[in-house]
N, CA, C and O atoms as a Maestro MAE file, in Angstrom:
{
 s_m_m2io_version
 :::
 2.0.0
}

f_m_ct {
 s_m_title
 :::
 protein
 m_atom[296] {
  # First column is atom index #
  i_m_mmod_type
  r_m_x_coord
  r_m_y_coord
  r_m_z_coord
  i_m_residue_number
  s_m_chain_name
  s_m_pdb_residue_name
  s_m_pdb_atom_name
  i_m_atomic_number
  :::
  1 25 -2.931 19.760 37.243 1 A "MET " " N  " 7
  2 3 -2.010 20.332 36.291 1 A "MET " " CA " 6
  3 2 -2.507 20.012 34.883 1 A "MET " " C  " 6
  4 15 -2.875 18.873 34.595 1 A "MET " " O  " 8
  5 25 -2.517 20.996 34.026 2 A "THR " " N  " 7
  6 3 -2.941 20.825 32.652 2 A "THR " " CA " 6
  7 2 -1.745 20.914 31.727 2 A "THR " " C  " 6
  8 15 -0.901 21.800 31.862 2 A "THR " " O  " 8
  9 25 -1.683 19.991 30.791 3 A "VAL " " N  " 7
  10 3 -0.607 20.007 29.805 3 A "VAL " " CA " 6
  11 2 -1.239 20.374 28.468 3 A "VAL " " C  " 6
  12 15 -2.160 19.704 28.001 3 A "VAL " " O  " 8
  13 25 -0.743 21.427 27.868 4 A "LEU " " N  " 7
  14 3 -1.326 21.920 26.635 4 A "LEU " " CA " 6
  15 2 -0.763 21.222 25.408 4 A "LEU " " C  " 6
  16 15 0.257 20.535 25.469 4 A "LEU " " O  " 8
  17 25 -1.447 21.414 24.309 5 A "ALA " " N  " 7
  18 3 -1.034 20.913 22.993 5 A "ALA " " CA " 6
  19 2 -0.930 19.396 23.003 5 A "ALA " " C  " 6
  20 15 -1.730 18.720 23.651 5 A "ALA " " O  " 8
  21 25 0.049 18.859 22.290 6 A "LEU " " N  " 7
  22 3 0.169 17.411 22.140 6 A "LEU " " CA " 6
  23 2 1.157 16.809 23.138 6 A "LEU " " C  " 6
  24 15 1.441 15.613 23.074 6 A "LEU " " O  " 8
  25 25 1.675 17.605 24.043 7 A "ASN " " N  " 7
  26 3 2.635 17.120 25.032 7 A "ASN " " CA " 6
  27 2 1.935 16.422 26.195 7 A "ASN " " C  " 6
  28 15 0.734 16.589 26.409 7 A "ASN " " O  " 8
  29 25 2.705 15.641 26.934 8 A "THR " " N  " 7
  30 3 2.226 15.035 28.179 8 A "THR " " CA " 6
  31 2 3.290 15.273 29.241 8 A "THR " " C  " 6
  32 15 4.312 15.907 28.977 8 A "THR " " O  " 8
  33 25 3.047 14.769 30.429 9 A "LEU " " N  " 7
  34 3 4.032 14.895 31.494 9 A "LEU " " CA " 6
  35 2 5.163 13.882 31.349 9 A "LEU " " C  " 6
  36 15 6.124 13.924 32.117 9 A "LEU " " O  " 8
  37 25 5.067 12.984 30.390 10 A "PHE " " N  " 7
  38 3 6.035 11.910 30.228 10 A "PHE " " CA " 6
  39 2 6.915 12.143 29.010 10 A "PHE " " C  " 6
  40 15 6.445 12.622 27.978 10 A "PHE " " O  " 8
  41 25 8.181 11.804 29.133 11 A "LYS " " N  " 7
  42 3 9.139 11.966 28.044 11 A "LYS " " CA " 6
  43 2 8.789 11.007 26.894 11 A "LYS " " C  " 6
  44 15 8.532 9.825 27.124 11 A "LYS " " O  " 8
  45 25 8.780 11.518 25.669 12 A "ASN " " N  " 7
  46 3 8.509 10.753 24.451 12 A "ASN " " CA " 6
  47 2 7.112 10.123 24.399 12 A "ASN " " C  " 6
  48 15 6.891 9.161 23.664 12 A "ASN " " O  " 8
  49 25 6.181 10.662 25.170 13 A "ILE " " N  " 7
  50 3 4.782 10.238 25.126 13 A "ILE " " CA " 6
  51 2 3.964 11.459 24.720 13 A "ILE " " C  " 6
  52 15 4.057 12.514 25.346 13 A "ILE " " O  " 8
  53 25 3.162 11.309 23.667 14 A "TYR " " N  " 7
  54 3 2.414 12.439 23.130 14 A "TYR " " CA " 6
  55 2 0.941 12.086 23.008 14 A "TYR " " C  " 6
  56 15 0.574 10.914 22.921 14 A "TYR " " O  " 8
  57 25 0.101 13.116 23.002 15 A "LYS " " N  " 7
  58 3 -1.333 12.935 22.829 15 A "LYS " " CA " 6
  59 2 -1.662 12.983 21.345 15 A "LYS " " C  " 6
  60 15 -0.963 13.614 20.552 15 A "LYS " " O  " 8
  61 25 -2.737 12.302 20.992 16 A "LEU " " N  " 7
  62 3 -3.274 12.438 19.649 16 A "LEU " " CA " 6
  63 2 -4.257 13.600 19.622 16 A "LEU " " C  " 6
  64 15 -4.875 13.923 20.637 16 A "LEU " " O  " 8
  65 25 -4.396 14.219 18.473 17 A "GLN " " N  " 7
  66 3 -5.404 15.260 18.333 17 A "GLN " " CA " 6
  67 2 -6.784 14.614 18.389 17 A "GLN " " C  " 6
  68 15 -6.932 13.450 18.019 17 A "GLN " " O  " 8
  69 25 -7.792 15.348 18.845 18 A "PRO " " N  " 7
  70 3 -9.148 14.797 18.854 18 A "PRO " " CA " 6
  71 2 -9.550 14.327 17.454 18 A "PRO " " C  " 6
  72 15 -9.243 14.984 16.460 18 A "PRO " " O  " 8
  73 25 -10.239 13.189 17.388 19 A "GLY " " N  " 7
  74 3 -10.705 12.662 16.113 19 A "GLY " " CA " 6
  75 2 -9.626 11.976 15.298 19 A "GLY " " C  " 6
  76 15 -9.781 11.819 14.087 19 A "GLY " " O  " 8
  77 25 -8.531 11.562 15.936 20 A "HIS " " N  " 7
  78 3 -7.431 10.881 15.247 20 A "HIS " " CA " 6
  79 2 -7.115 9.552 15.930 20 A "HIS " " C  " 6
  80 15 -7.414 9.366 17.110 20 A "HIS " " O  " 8
  81 25 -6.514 8.640 15.187 21 A "TYR " " N  " 7
  82 3 -6.027 7.395 15.756 21 A "TYR " " CA " 6
  83 2 -4.738 7.010 15.054 21 A "TYR " " C  " 6
  84 15 -4.397 7.561 14.008 21 A "TYR " " O  " 8
  85 25 -4.026 6.059 15.641 22 A "ILE " " N  " 7
  86 3 -2.821 5.527 15.004 22 A "ILE " " CA " 6
  87 2 -2.954 4.016 14.920 22 A "ILE " " C  " 6
  88 15 -3.709 3.408 15.677 22 A "ILE " " O  " 8
  89 25 -2.230 3.424 14.013 23 A "GLU " " N  " 7
  90 3 -2.184 1.972 13.901 23 A "GLU " " CA " 6
  91 2 -0.761 1.525 14.210 23 A "GLU " " C  " 6
  92 15 0.208 2.162 13.797 23 A "GLU " " O  " 8
  93 25 -0.651 0.415 14.944 24 A "ILE " " N  " 7
  94 3 0.656 -0.163 15.238 24 A "ILE " " CA " 6
  95 2 0.648 -1.586 14.707 24 A "ILE " " C  " 6
  96 15 -0.132 -2.426 15.155 24 A "ILE " " O  " 8
  97 25 1.525 -1.843 13.747 25 A "LYS " " N  " 7
  98 3 1.629 -3.163 13.137 25 A "LYS " " CA " 6
  99 2 3.101 -3.565 13.099 25 A "LYS " " C  " 6
  100 15 3.953 -2.833 12.595 25 A "LYS " " O  " 8
  101 25 3.370 -4.736 13.640 26 A "LYS " " N  " 7
  102 3 4.727 -5.276 13.657 26 A "LYS " " CA " 6
  103 2 5.723 -4.263 14.224 26 A "LYS " " C  " 6
  104 15 6.837 -4.109 13.723 26 A "LYS " " O  " 8
  105 25 5.292 -3.583 15.275 27 A "GLY " " N  " 7
  106 3 6.159 -2.625 15.954 27 A "GLY " " CA " 6
  107 2 6.308 -1.289 15.259 27 A "GLY " " C  " 6
  108 15 7.037 -0.423 15.743 27 A "GLY " " O  " 8
  109 25 5.634 -1.100 14.132 28 A "GLN " " N  " 7
  110 3 5.712 0.161 13.398 28 A "GLN " " CA " 6
  111 2 4.436 0.972 13.636 28 A "GLN " " C  " 6
  112 15 3.328 0.440 13.562 28 A "GLN " " O  " 8
  113 25 4.605 2.250 13.921 29 A "MET " " N  " 7
  114 3 3.476 3.128 14.208 29 A "MET " " CA " 6
  115 2 3.177 4.008 12.996 29 A "MET " " C  " 6
  116 15 4.080 4.612 12.417 29 A "MET " " O  " 8
  117 25 1.903 4.072 12.623 30 A "SER " " N  " 7
  118 3 1.505 4.915 11.495 30 A "SER " " CA " 6
  119 2 1.467 6.375 11.928 30 A "SER " " C  " 6
  120 15 1.490 6.689 13.118 30 A "SER " " O  " 8
  121 25 1.411 7.241 10.957 31 A "ALA " " N  " 7
  122 3 1.152 8.657 11.237 31 A "ALA " " CA " 6
  123 2 -0.296 8.754 11.714 31 A "ALA " " C  " 6
  124 15 -1.103 7.888 11.377 31 A "ALA " " O  " 8
  125 25 -0.646 9.776 12.484 32 A "PRO " " N  " 7
  126 3 -2.035 9.926 12.921 32 A "PRO " " CA " 6
  127 2 -2.990 9.994 11.727 32 A "PRO " " C  " 6
  128 15 -2.709 10.649 10.724 32 A "PRO " " O  " 8
  129 25 -4.130 9.299 11.860 33 A "ILE " " N  " 7
  130 3 -5.140 9.233 10.808 33 A "ILE " " CA " 6
  131 2 -6.412 9.886 11.344 33 A "ILE " " C  " 6
  132 15 -6.900 9.524 12.415 33 A "ILE " " O  " 8
  133 25 -6.940 10.843 10.597 34 A "GLU " " N  " 7
  134 3 -8.153 11.525 11.028 34 A "GLU " " CA " 6
  135 2 -9.380 10.686 10.681 34 A "GLU " " C  " 6
  136 15 -9.535 10.248 9.541 34 A "GLU " " O  " 8
  137 25 -10.260 10.462 11.674 35 A "TYR " " N  " 7
  138 3 -11.496 9.739 11.413 35 A "TYR " " CA " 6
  139 2 -12.728 10.613 11.604 35 A "TYR " " C  " 6
  140 15 -13.833 10.204 11.250 35 A "TYR " " O  " 8
  141 25 -12.556 11.813 12.160 36 A "TRP " " N  " 7
  142 3 -13.690 12.690 12.405 36 A "TRP " " CA " 6
  143 2 -13.209 14.122 12.493 36 A "TRP " " C  " 6
  144 15 -12.126 14.394 13.011 36 A "TRP " " O  " 8
  145 25 -14.019 15.036 11.984 37 A "ASP " " N  " 7
  146 3 -13.730 16.465 12.059 37 A "ASP " " CA " 6
  147 2 -15.041 17.182 12.348 37 A "ASP " " C  " 6
  148 15 -16.052 16.924 11.696 37 A "ASP " " O  " 8
  149 25 -15.021 18.064 13.307 38 A "VAL " " N  " 7
  150 3 -16.241 18.766 13.706 38 A "VAL " " CA " 6
  151 2 -16.857 19.521 12.528 38 A "VAL " " C  " 6
  152 15 -18.074 19.704 12.487 38 A "VAL " " O  " 8
  153 25 -16.048 19.955 11.582 39 A "PHE " " N  " 7
  154 3 -16.571 20.727 10.465 39 A "PHE " " CA " 6
  155 2 -17.105 19.855 9.335 39 A "PHE " " C  " 6
  156 15 -17.568 20.386 8.325 39 A "PHE " " O  " 8
  157 25 -17.053 18.523 9.478 40 A "ASP " " N  " 7
  158 3 -17.645 17.625 8.489 40 A "ASP " " CA " 6
  159 2 -19.167 17.691 8.515 40 A "ASP " " C  " 6
  160 15 -19.823 17.418 7.509 40 A "ASP " " O  " 8
  161 25 -19.717 18.048 9.647 41 A "GLU " " N  " 7
  162 3 -21.172 18.019 9.843 41 A "GLU " " CA " 6
  163 2 -21.749 19.426 9.896 41 A "GLU " " C  " 6
  164 15 -22.349 19.811 10.900 41 A "GLU " " O  " 8
  165 25 -21.579 20.181 8.852 42 A "GLN " " N  " 7
  166 3 -22.114 21.536 8.820 42 A "GLN " " CA " 6
  167 2 -23.462 21.545 8.110 42 A "GLN " " C  " 6
  168 15 -23.683 20.788 7.165 42 A "GLN " " O  " 8
  169 25 -24.339 22.392 8.566 43 A "SER " " N  " 7
  170 3 -25.617 22.545 7.890 43 A "SER " " CA " 6
  171 2 -25.873 24.030 7.647 43 A "SER " " C  " 6
  172 15 -25.360 24.888 8.366 43 A "SER " " O  " 8
  173 25 -26.656 24.312 6.649 44 A "ASN " " N  " 7
  174 3 -26.966 25.689 6.296 44 A "ASN " " CA " 6
  175 2 -28.141 26.166 7.156 44 A "ASN " " C  " 6
  176 15 -29.269 25.699 6.995 44 A "ASN " " O  " 8
  177 25 -27.863 27.091 8.060 45 A "LEU " " N  " 7
  178 3 -28.899 27.582 8.967 45 A "LEU " " CA " 6
  179 2 -29.500 28.895 8.499 45 A "LEU " " C  " 6
  180 15 -30.449 29.390 9.108 45 A "LEU " " O  " 8
  181 25 -28.968 29.465 7.436 46 A "SER " " N  " 7
  182 3 -29.397 30.802 7.025 46 A "SER " " CA " 6
  183 2 -30.852 30.849 6.568 46 A "SER " " C  " 6
  184 15 -31.484 31.903 6.634 46 A "SER " " O  " 8
  185 25 -31.390 29.722 6.107 47 A "ASN " " N  " 7
  186 3 -32.774 29.739 5.623 47 A "ASN " " CA " 6
  187 2 -33.751 29.144 6.637 47 A "ASN " " C  " 6
  188 15 -34.888 28.831 6.284 47 A "ASN " " O  " 8
  189 25 -33.323 28.984 7.894 48 A "LYS " " N  " 7
  190 3 -34.196 28.413 8.924 48 A "LYS " " CA " 6
  191 2 -34.526 29.469 9.971 48 A "LYS " " C  " 6
  192 15 -33.722 30.353 10.265 48 A "LYS " " O  " 8
  193 25 -35.720 29.353 10.521 49 A "SER " " N  " 7
  194 3 -36.122 30.274 11.590 49 A "SER " " CA " 6
  195 2 -35.461 29.844 12.903 49 A "SER " " C  " 6
  196 15 -34.935 28.737 13.015 49 A "SER " " O  " 8
  197 25 -35.497 30.725 13.873 50 A "GLU " " N  " 7
  198 3 -34.929 30.405 15.186 50 A "GLU " " CA " 6
  199 2 -35.648 29.214 15.811 50 A "GLU " " C  " 6
  200 15 -35.014 28.364 16.435 50 A "GLU " " O  " 8
  201 25 -36.948 29.150 15.648 51 A "ALA " " N  " 7
  202 3 -37.729 28.028 16.193 51 A "ALA " " CA " 6
  203 2 -37.323 26.708 15.538 51 A "ALA " " C  " 6
  204 15 -37.219 25.687 16.218 51 A "ALA " " O  " 8
  205 25 -37.092 26.721 14.219 52 A "GLU " " N  " 7
  206 3 -36.664 25.501 13.517 52 A "GLU " " CA " 6
  207 2 -35.286 25.046 13.992 52 A "GLU " " C  " 6
  208 15 -35.030 23.852 14.152 52 A "GLU " " O  " 8
  209 25 -34.415 26.010 14.212 53 A "ILE " " N  " 7
  210 3 -33.071 25.681 14.699 53 A "ILE " " CA " 6
  211 2 -33.154 25.085 16.100 53 A "ILE " " C  " 6
  212 15 -32.478 24.099 16.394 53 A "ILE " " O  " 8
  213 25 -33.982 25.678 16.969 54 A "GLN " " N  " 7
  214 3 -34.153 25.152 18.320 54 A "GLN " " CA " 6
  215 2 -34.690 23.724 18.285 54 A "GLN " " C  " 6
  216 15 -34.211 22.866 19.026 54 A "GLN " " O  " 8
  217 25 -35.670 23.464 17.440 55 A "GLU " " N  " 7
  218 3 -36.235 22.120 17.331 55 A "GLU " " CA " 6
  219 2 -35.176 21.121 16.870 55 A "GLU " " C  " 6
  220 15 -35.118 20.000 17.376 55 A "GLU " " O  " 8
  221 25 -34.346 21.520 15.919 56 A "GLU " " N  " 7
  222 3 -33.296 20.640 15.404 56 A "GLU " " CA " 6
  223 2 -32.255 20.336 16.479 56 A "GLU " " C  " 6
  224 15 -31.805 19.198 16.606 56 A "GLU " " O  " 8
  225 25 -31.874 21.352 17.252 57 A "VAL " " N  " 7
  226 3 -30.901 21.145 18.333 57 A "VAL " " CA " 6
  227 2 -31.464 20.179 19.371 57 A "VAL " " C  " 6
  228 15 -30.765 19.266 19.810 57 A "VAL " " O  " 8
  229 25 -32.697 20.369 19.758 58 A "ILE " " N  " 7
  230 3 -33.328 19.480 20.742 58 A "ILE " " CA " 6
  231 2 -33.407 18.055 20.203 58 A "ILE " " C  " 6
  232 15 -33.121 17.105 20.931 58 A "ILE " " O  " 8
  233 25 -33.794 17.894 18.927 59 A "ARG " " N  " 7
  234 3 -33.872 16.568 18.319 59 A "ARG " " CA " 6
  235 2 -32.497 15.891 18.326 59 A "ARG " " C  " 6
  236 15 -32.382 14.713 18.663 59 A "ARG " " O  " 8
  237 25 -31.465 16.637 17.954 60 A "LEU " " N  " 7
  238 3 -30.107 16.069 17.921 60 A "LEU " " CA " 6
  239 2 -29.614 15.698 19.318 60 A "LEU " " C  " 6
  240 15 -28.967 14.665 19.492 60 A "LEU " " O  " 8
  241 25 -29.914 16.528 20.306 61 A "LEU " " N  " 7
  242 3 -29.515 16.223 21.685 61 A "LEU " " CA " 6
  243 2 -30.215 14.966 22.193 61 A "LEU " " C  " 6
  244 15 -29.588 14.122 22.833 61 A "LEU " " O  " 8
  245 25 -31.502 14.840 21.913 62 A "LYS " " N  " 7
  246 3 -32.245 13.647 22.339 62 A "LYS " " CA " 6
  247 2 -31.675 12.392 21.680 62 A "LYS " " C  " 6
  248 15 -31.529 11.357 22.332 62 A "LYS " " O  " 8
  249 25 -31.354 12.482 20.396 63 A "THR " " N  " 7
  250 3 -30.763 11.344 19.687 63 A "THR " " CA " 6
  251 2 -29.415 10.976 20.286 63 A "THR " " C  " 6
  252 15 -29.111 9.798 20.470 63 A "THR " " O  " 8
  253 25 -28.612 11.984 20.588 64 A "SER " " N  " 7
  254 3 -27.295 11.742 21.169 64 A "SER " " CA " 6
  255 2 -27.405 11.065 22.532 64 A "SER " " C  " 6
  256 15 -26.678 10.112 22.811 64 A "SER " " O  " 8
  257 25 -28.304 11.549 23.377 65 A "VAL " " N  " 7
  258 3 -28.499 10.950 24.697 65 A "VAL " " CA " 6
  259 2 -28.993 9.519 24.558 65 A "VAL " " C  " 6
  260 15 -28.554 8.639 25.299 65 A "VAL " " O  " 8
  261 25 -29.896 9.276 23.625 66 A "LYS " " N  " 7
  262 3 -30.409 7.924 23.390 66 A "LYS " " CA " 6
  263 2 -29.265 6.974 23.030 66 A "LYS " " C  " 6
  264 15 -29.191 5.863 23.555 66 A "LYS " " O  " 8
  265 25 -28.373 7.410 22.133 67 A "TYR " " N  " 7
  266 3 -27.228 6.572 21.754 67 A "TYR " " CA " 6
  267 2 -26.328 6.297 22.954 67 A "TYR " " C  " 6
  268 15 -25.844 5.177 23.115 67 A "TYR " " O  " 8
  269 25 -26.097 7.301 23.796 68 A "ARG " " N  " 7
  270 3 -25.227 7.121 24.956 68 A "ARG " " CA " 6
  271 2 -25.854 6.153 25.962 68 A "ARG " " C  " 6
  272 15 -25.165 5.316 26.546 68 A "ARG " " O  " 8
  273 25 -27.157 6.278 26.153 69 A "LEU " " N  " 7
  274 3 -27.850 5.380 27.080 69 A "LEU " " CA " 6
  275 2 -27.792 3.940 26.584 69 A "LEU " " C  " 6
  276 15 -27.603 3.014 27.373 69 A "LEU " " O  " 8
  277 25 -27.956 3.750 25.270 70 A "GLU " " N  " 7
  278 3 -27.885 2.402 24.714 70 A "GLU " " CA " 6
  279 2 -26.496 1.804 24.884 70 A "GLU " " C  " 6
  280 15 -26.372 0.614 25.173 70 A "GLU " " O  " 8
  281 25 -25.448 2.609 24.710 71 A "SER " " N  " 7
  282 3 -24.092 2.072 24.828 71 A "SER " " CA " 6
  283 2 -23.746 1.737 26.281 71 A "SER " " C  " 6
  284 15 -22.957 0.827 26.536 71 A "SER " " O  " 8
  285 25 -24.334 2.468 27.235 72 A "VAL " " N  " 7
  286 3 -24.081 2.205 28.656 72 A "VAL " " CA " 6
  287 2 -24.812 0.949 29.104 72 A "VAL " " C  " 6
  288 15 -24.315 0.209 29.953 72 A "VAL " " O  " 8
  289 25 -25.975 0.708 28.543 73 A "CYS " " N  " 7
  290 3 -26.825 -0.409 28.985 73 A "CYS " " CA " 6
  291 2 -26.467 -1.738 28.343 73 A "CYS " " C  " 6
  292 15 -27.074 -2.756 28.675 73 A "CYS " " O  " 8
  293 25 -25.505 -1.761 27.437 74 A "LEU " " N  " 7
  294 3 -25.167 -3.012 26.758 74 A "LEU " " CA " 6
  295 2 -24.485 -3.991 27.654 74 A "LEU " " C  " 6
  296 15 -24.140 -5.090 27.218 74 A "LEU " " O  " 8
  :::
 }
 m_bond[295] {
  # First column is bond index #
  i_m_from
  i_m_to
  i_m_order
  :::
  1 1 2 1
  2 2 3 1
  3 3 4 2
  4 3 5 1
  5 5 6 1
  6 6 7 1
  7 7 8 2
  8 7 9 1
  9 9 10 1
  10 10 11 1
  11 11 12 2
  12 11 13 1
  13 13 14 1
  14 14 15 1
  15 15 16 2
  16 15 17 1
  17 17 18 1
  18 18 19 1
  19 19 20 2
  20 19 21 1
  21 21 22 1
  22 22 23 1
  23 23 24 2
  24 23 25 1
  25 25 26 1
  26 26 27 1
  27 27 28 2
  28 27 29 1
  29 29 30 1
  30 30 31 1
  31 31 32 2
  32 31 33 1
  33 33 34 1
  34 34 35 1
  35 35 36 2
  36 35 37 1
  37 37 38 1
  38 38 39 1
  39 39 40 2
  40 39 41 1
  41 41 42 1
  42 42 43 1
  43 43 44 2
  44 43 45 1
  45 45 46 1
  46 46 47 1
  47 47 48 2
  48 47 49 1
  49 49 50 1
  50 50 51 1
  51 51 52 2
  52 51 53 1
  53 53 54 1
  54 54 55 1
  55 55 56 2
  56 55 57 1
  57 57 58 1
  58 58 59 1
  59 59 60 2
  60 59 61 1
  61 61 62 1
  62 62 63 1
  63 63 64 2
  64 63 65 1
  65 65 66 1
  66 66 67 1
  67 67 68 2
  68 67 69 1
  69 69 70 1
  70 70 71 1
  71 71 72 2
  72 71 73 1
  73 73 74 1
  74 74 75 1
  75 75 76 2
  76 75 77 1
  77 77 78 1
  78 78 79 1
  79 79 80 2
  80 79 81 1
  81 81 82 1
  82 82 83 1
  83 83 84 2
  84 83 85 1
  85 85 86 1
  86 86 87 1
  87 87 88 2
  88 87 89 1
  89 89 90 1
  90 90 91 1
  91 91 92 2
  92 91 93 1
  93 93 94 1
  94 94 95 1
  95 95 96 2
  96 95 97 1
  97 97 98 1
  98 98 99 1
  99 99 100 2
  100 99 101 1
  101 101 102 1
  102 102 103 1
  103 103 104 2
  104 103 105 1
  105 105 106 1
  106 106 107 1
  107 107 108 2
  108 107 109 1
  109 109 110 1
  110 110 111 1
  111 111 112 2
  112 111 113 1
  113 113 114 1
  114 114 115 1
  115 115 116 2
  116 115 117 1
  117 117 118 1
  118 118 119 1
  119 119 120 2
  120 119 121 1
  121 121 122 1
  122 122 123 1
  123 123 124 2
  124 123 125 1
  125 125 126 1
  126 126 127 1
  127 127 128 2
  128 127 129 1
  129 129 130 1
  130 130 131 1
  131 131 132 2
  132 131 133 1
  133 133 134 1
  134 134 135 1
  135 135 136 2
  136 135 137 1
  137 137 138 1
  138 138 139 1
  139 139 140 2
  140 139 141 1
  141 141 142 1
  142 142 143 1
  143 143 144 2
  144 143 145 1
  145 145 146 1
  146 146 147 1
  147 147 148 2
  148 147 149 1
  149 149 150 1
  150 150 151 1
  151 151 152 2
  152 151 153 1
  153 153 154 1
  154 154 155 1
  155 155 156 2
  156 155 157 1
  157 157 158 1
  158 158 159 1
  159 159 160 2
  160 159 161 1
  161 161 162 1
  162 162 163 1
  163 163 164 2
  164 163 165 1
  165 165 166 1
  166 166 167 1
  167 167 168 2
  168 167 169 1
  169 169 170 1
  170 170 171 1
  171 171 172 2
  172 171 173 1
  173 173 174 1
  174 174 175 1
  175 175 176 2
  176 175 177 1
  177 177 178 1
  178 178 179 1
  179 179 180 2
  180 179 181 1
  181 181 182 1
  182 182 183 1
  183 183 184 2
  184 183 185 1
  185 185 186 1
  186 186 187 1
  187 187 188 2
  188 187 189 1
  189 189 190 1
  190 190 191 1
  191 191 192 2
  192 191 193 1
  193 193 194 1
  194 194 195 1
  195 195 196 2
  196 195 197 1
  197 197 198 1
  198 198 199 1
  199 199 200 2
  200 199 201 1
  201 201 202 1
  202 202 203 1
  203 203 204 2
  204 203 205 1
  205 205 206 1
  206 206 207 1
  207 207 208 2
  208 207 209 1
  209 209 210 1
  210 210 211 1
  211 211 212 2
  212 211 213 1
  213 213 214 1
  214 214 215 1
  215 215 216 2
  216 215 217 1
  217 217 218 1
  218 218 219 1
  219 219 220 2
  220 219 221 1
  221 221 222 1
  222 222 223 1
  223 223 224 2
  224 223 225 1
  225 225 226 1
  226 226 227 1
  227 227 228 2
  228 227 229 1
  229 229 230 1
  230 230 231 1
  231 231 232 2
  232 231 233 1
  233 233 234 1
  234 234 235 1
  235 235 236 2
  236 235 237 1
  237 237 238 1
  238 238 239 1
  239 239 240 2
  240 239 241 1
  241 241 242 1
  242 242 243 1
  243 243 244 2
  244 243 245 1
  245 245 246 1
  246 246 247 1
  247 247 248 2
  248 247 249 1
  249 249 250 1
  250 250 251 1
  251 251 252 2
  252 251 253 1
  253 253 254 1
  254 254 255 1
  255 255 256 2
  256 255 257 1
  257 257 258 1
  258 258 259 1
  259 259 260 2
  260 259 261 1
  261 261 262 1
  262 262 263 1
  263 263 264 2
  264 263 265 1
  265 265 266 1
  266 266 267 1
  267 267 268 2
  268 267 269 1
  269 269 270 1
  270 270 271 1
  271 271 272 2
  272 271 273 1
  273 273 274 1
  274 274 275 1
  275 275 276 2
  276 275 277 1
  277 277 278 1
  278 278 279 1
  279 279 280 2
  280 279 281 1
  281 281 282 1
  282 282 283 1
  283 283 284 2
  284 283 285 1
  285 285 286 1
  286 286 287 1
  287 287 288 2
  288 287 289 1
  289 289 290 1
  290 290 291 1
  291 291 292 2
  292 291 293 1
  293 293 294 1
  294 294 295 1
  295 295 296 2
  :::
 }
}
């Protein structure tokens, strides 16, 4: 079963949006705070060739996998 939006199957329990967190101090909960947005990392591709874009995607994927492997092996 999939629950859409910020709802859950539980009463008064909600999901946070991706890239957000909350702080709880002395029993008080903050409003959701954004720490990441997919559109923060935009690059201008209009002046790059298809081959350059492919090379950049492969480089970024390899870097991402390397980071994941390092975090798993710790």
